[in-house]
N, C-alpha and C positions, 0 to 999 in steps of 0.2 A: 608455546603452542598457541595457535590463533583461537579466538572465540568460536569460529566456524568449525574447526577440528574438535574442540571440546564439546560443542553441542551435539555433534554428529557421533562421537563417541558416547556421550550421555544417553542419546537415544538408543543406540545398539545396546548398550550395557543395561539399560532400563528394560529394554523388551526381553533380553536374556534373563534379567534377574526375575521379571514377572512370570516368565513361563516356568523357571525353576522353582519359584515360590509356590506356584499352584501344584506343580508335581509333588512337592514335598511340604505340602500345607500342614500336615500334622506334627512335623519336624521343626517347627518355627517359622515355616513360610507364611502362615496366616498372620503372624505379627508384623512381618516385613510389609505385607499389603496395607494392613490397618495403619501402620505409621506412614506409608508413602501417600496415601490418599490425602490427608490433611495438609501434608507439606506442599504437594502439588497445588491444592486449592489456595493456600496462602500465597504462593507465587503468582498464580493467576490473579487473585485479588489485588495484589500490590500493582500489577500491571494496569488493572481497570481503574485504581485509585487516581492515576495521573491523567487519565485519558480527557475527561471533561475540561478540567482547567487548563490543560496544555492546548487543546485545540482552540478553545475560546481565546486564550491569551495570545496565541500565535496569529489568529486570524485578525483580531482587533488590532495588534501592534503593526501588522503588514499594511492593512488597508489604511489605517489612520497616518501612517507614514508615507504614503504614496505622494510624489510630486505632483503639484496641482497645475503645472504648465499645460497649456491646451495641447500643444504639439506632442509633448510627451504622453498626455493622456489618451489622444487619438491613436498614437502608435501602440500604446499599451493595450488599449481596448481591442485594436485589430489582432494583437497578438493573442489575447486571451480567447477571442473568437476562434482562432486557428487551433489553439491549444484544445478548446472544448470539442471541436470538429473532430481532431485527432483522437481524442479520448473516447467520443461516442463510436467512431469507426472501429477502434480497437475493441470496445465493448461488444459491438456487433459481431465481429469476426470471432472473438473468444466464445461468446454465447452460441455462436453457430456450430463451433466445433467441440469446446471443452466439455459440457454436459453429455454429449453423445458418447464421447470417449470415457468419460467417467462412469456412465452407465454399463460399460463393458468391462469394469473391474471385477474381479473374482471375490465378491463379499457375499457370503451365504447367508441363508435365513437364520441359522443358529448365532452367527456373529452379532447381527442387530437385535436378535432376541435377547441375547446376554446383556447388551448395552442398555436395551429398553426396560429390562428388569430392575437394574440398578437405578435408572434415572426415570422410571415410569411416571412418578409424581410430576417431576418437572416437565416432561413431554406433554403430559395430558392438560396441565395447567396453562403452560405458555404457548402452546400450539394454537389455541384459540385466540391469542392476543395479536396475531399478525393482522394489522388493519387492511382494509381494502383500499384499492387505488384511490377512490373518491375520497375516503376519510383521511388519507395520507396527504392529499392535495390540500384539503382543508386545514389539516394540523401543521402545514408548512410555516405558517405564521403562528407562533405561540402566544396563547392567551396569557400565559404566565411563564416566562423563561426560567425562573427558579424551579417551578414544578417540571419543567421539561428536563432540566439539569438532574433533578432528583430521580426522575423516571428514565434517565439515560437516553432520551430522545434526542439523537444527534443532529438530524436534519433541521428541525426547528431552531436548535442552538446555532447552527451554522448560519441560518437566515438572520436570526437576531444579532450575531456577531459582525455579519456583513454590514447590516444597518447601522449598528452602533459605530463601527470603524468608519462607515461613510459620513455619519453625522459628525464625527470627531473631525474630519477634514474642513468642516464649515465653522468651527470655533476659533478664536484667536490663537495666534501661532504659540504664544507661551503656555497657554493651557493644554494645547494639543500636544506639545512636546512632552509636558508633564505626564499626560495620560499615556502616551507612547512609552515613556520610560518605565512606567509602572507595569504595564502589561508585557513590556519586553523582559523586564526583570522577573516577572511572575513565570514567564515561558522558559527563561533561563533555569529558574529553580526547578521547575518541573522536569526540565531535561537532566538535570543533575540527579534528581530522584530516580528517573527512568534509567540512567546510567548505572545507578547502584542495583537496580532490579536485573538489568541485563547482565551485569557482573556475575550474578549468582544464577543466571539462566541454566547452566548445566545441571545444577542441583535441582531445579524446578522441573526441568525436562525429564531428568532421570526418574524422579518420583512419579510424574504423570504417566511416563511409559510403563512403569511397573504396574500401575493400575490397569491401564488400557491391556497389556499383554495378559494380565491375570484374568481379565474377562473375556478375551477373544482369542487368546493363544497365538499360534503360529500364523493364523489368518491375518493378523495385524501387520506382520512383516511384508506380505506379498501385497496387501492393499496400499500400504504406504509406499512401497517402492513403485508401484503403478501410478500412483499419483504424482510423484516426483518426476517420472518420466513424462506424463501428459503434460504437467505444468511447464516443464523446461522445454519441450517440444513446441508447444504453442507460443512460448515467449520468443524462441528463435524464429518461428515463422513470421509473428508479427514484425520483428526486427528486420527480417528480409523485405517485407512489404513496405517498410519505411523507405527503403532505397527508391522504390518506385514513386513514392509520395515526393520525395526530393527532386526526382528527375521530371515528374509532371508538373507539381505545383511550384517548384522552385527553379525550374529550367536549368538545372545543373546536370553536366554529363555524368553519367554513372560512374565512370572511373574516377573523375575529379572528386566527386563526392566522396567515394569510398576511401580515397587516399587522404582526404582531409579530415575525415571523422575517425579513422583508425587509431591515432595516437590517444584520443580521448577514451575510446573503447577499451584500449589496453589498460589505461589507467583506472577506469571504473571497474573492470574485471578483476584486477590484482588487488584493489582496495575495497571492493563492495561498496563503493559510494560514488555517486554521480556528481556530488559537490566537489570531490577531490579533482574531478576531470575538467573543471571549468578553465584553468589555464591553458590546457591543451585544446580545448575547444575554441578558445579566444584566437590561439595562434592558427587553428584550421580555418576559422572564419576569415582572418586576415589573408591568408593564403588564397581563399575564394574570392577575395576582393569584395566582401560584403560591405555595405555602408558603415561607417563608425557608430552611428547611433544603434545599429543592429548589434554590432559586437559588444558595445559597451552597455546597452539596456536590454535589449531583447533576450540575448543569451543568458545573463544573470537571471533574468526573470523566469526564464524557462527552467533553469536548473533549480530555482527556488520553488517553483509551483507546479511543474509538469511532470507527473508520474504516470506514464503510460503503462506501467506495470499493475496498477491499481485495479482497473477493470478486468485484466486477465486473471488476477488473484481471486476476485470476487466471483467470477464467471465459473471458476473451477473449484476453488477451495469450498465455497458454500455447498454446491451440489455434493462434493465428496464427503463433507462431514455430514450433511443431511442424508446421504445413503448409508453412511457408516452407522448412523444412530437410528435409522429407520423412519426418518421424517419426511413426509411428502412435501416436495417443493415444486410448484407449477411454473410454467414459463412466465406467466404474469408477475408472480411473486419474485422470480429471479431478476426479471428485467427491472423491477422497482428497486430491488436491493442493489444491482449493479449501478443504477442510476444515483442512488444514495452514495455508493462508493465514490463515483466520479466527482460528485459535489464535494465530498469530503477529502478528496485527493489533493485539492489545492492547500490543504492545511497539514498535510503529512510532514513531520520532521524527518531530517536526513538521517534516519538511524537504520540499522539493518532490520528488514521484516516489519517496518513501521507500519505498513498499511494494514498488516494483519491485526494490530492492536485495536484498530477501529471497529473490527468485527463484533466485539464482545457483546455490546447491548443487542445486536441484531440476531447473534446466536441465541441468546436467551429468549428472544421474541419468537424465535422459530421453535423453541422447546429442545434446542441442543444445549447441553451443559457448557458453561463457559470453560471447563477443564480441557474440552476438546482443542481450544485455541493453542494450547501449549504443544500439543502434538503438531499442529499445523506450523507453529513457529519452528520447532526443531527440524521438520521435514523441509522447511524452506532454506535451509543452510545451502543446498546445491542449487536450486533455482535462483537463489539470490545473486549468484555469481553472474547468471545471465540478464537477471533484471537490470543490473547497473549498465549493461551494454545497450539493452533496449531503450532505457531512459535517455542515455547519451545520444544515441542515434536520433531518438525523437526530439531531442533539443536541438541538434544541428539541422535537422529536416525542417522543424517549425521555423528556425531562423532563416533558412534560405527562401521558404514560402513568404514570410513577411517582407524579406528584402526585395522580393520581385515587385511588391507594391508600393515601395518607397519612391518617392519622386526622383526623376533622373538626375536633377541637379545635385542631390545628396550623394548619388552613386558615382557622379563626376568627380567628386572631391577625393575619391580613393585613387592613390596612384596605382596604375595597372602594371605591375611588375611580375616577373616569373620568379617568385620566391620559391625556395626549397620547401618541400612538404615538411611539416614540422616532425620531430622525432622525439 
């Protein structure tokens, strides 16, 4: 049985157990709820424990190991600009649609009141900590990176990591390689720990779902189901819009692009991983006669760094959790949070629901308990199937756009043959 299936079963079983435990509270149900709450909190804390060292190690190792050839650097810079444009466009589309749909979900006042009663102290304390846009801009450069790590301030840490990695490219090669090996090993170790935590995810989701259902009852099922439908629908919509981006920005006929990207989409959907789809994407790019430098450099770079699903997740998941817990989230705050998510998206590891892990510090800053993250991760099992397809489509679309700006002599080196569509 796959992890996706086990997490879905754990979510359903947890919600059912929580409802039954509330109904039979005097017959032992209260004990079940008391035991489930700390178990769920332990699992969420284990996820948060790896977040900062993992992001910092990944960013520094990737930036410090970048090739320093000028031509590669220019092509990589052009690719990163296109990645950022696609991410921002995705964020704008999802923010225009997602929050409005979330506001239509049937979450009554008694549901939020019950959650606020349990978490009232956290909400009242942390809700005032959300900084203004001006203060956020000031805090982008951390005066003390160690303090930023202790406070869970992700954006200043990202800026510090990018600066540190960039500086590492200017030191002697042997020292830089030693530095890269250290941070790469640190990232690998953190990924092992994350793997352990993910392995017991069904238990953590089960415990969290019990506590949630015990507080809001049957309303939890309808709210979560609506959230899943909205999130999946917006992901599918943006995926379709990427076809237009490839046609307009890359100059590729629609049918030809669709045929070339389909094998990679199939792999991503079945494996829940865009990394696994890279070989199929490379074959599709060759069939499109994209320049070799795009096939060998831009596509791997896109697969490693471009996560178009991230701004969609942040545009919909944060308003949903805020509404569920009765926290006011203004448009300016949401835009700032999505911008943070876009910057952090370049350091997301290739794990299922990985973009949700990075939300934890921002949830607590809004006054939403971090335990809410576990429910979002469990509910992400179905949308995560479509996220892989979205990301793979974005990888191929961005490669076609970059290829359109590669010098003609580079394109001429590719033999123009009528190859069969990769299968």
